[in-house]
Phi, psi and omega in degrees: 000142174257136179238124178238126181249139177223115182258126176230101183063241181261011181247127177244125175252125177247111178269130182248137180225129180109228183239131175257096186222195183304325182282324186262339182302320179300326178295316179293319180298322178297321178296327184279318183277184176057043176082006181295342180245016179300126178081359182273130177252333179231119177249122181245127172260111177269111185255024180303326181260006182274125182268332189202146174225132180256182178298327177295323176293319177299319179300320180295323176295323176294323177300316179298316179297318179294321179297327180264005184312124180063007179244343183183190183237157177240127179238148174241126179234157173061028178286140178283175185296327180293313180293319178299322178297320177298317178298319180295310184296323183272351181085008180293341176296337178272341182266327183239158175276098182258118180257000000 
């Protein structure tokens, strides 16, 4: 999986490309933890290039939400129909702002 980060003021956009699964989720989690979200008020996951998300990937999104708890928001944009279906089935559409 490729991870591209773009910080603009208090907004961080993380573009994901490939598969967010058991093998790649730890890499994304490392980017999020250890001060990776210091000063961030809006975290956007751009999933235009994401082909697949597993439960490990979903867990990583929850980690991001927890890291920003009461400090900011987490948005998901450009998810394909497969990823959106996973969000629908798991109830993540109620936990995250999925556009």
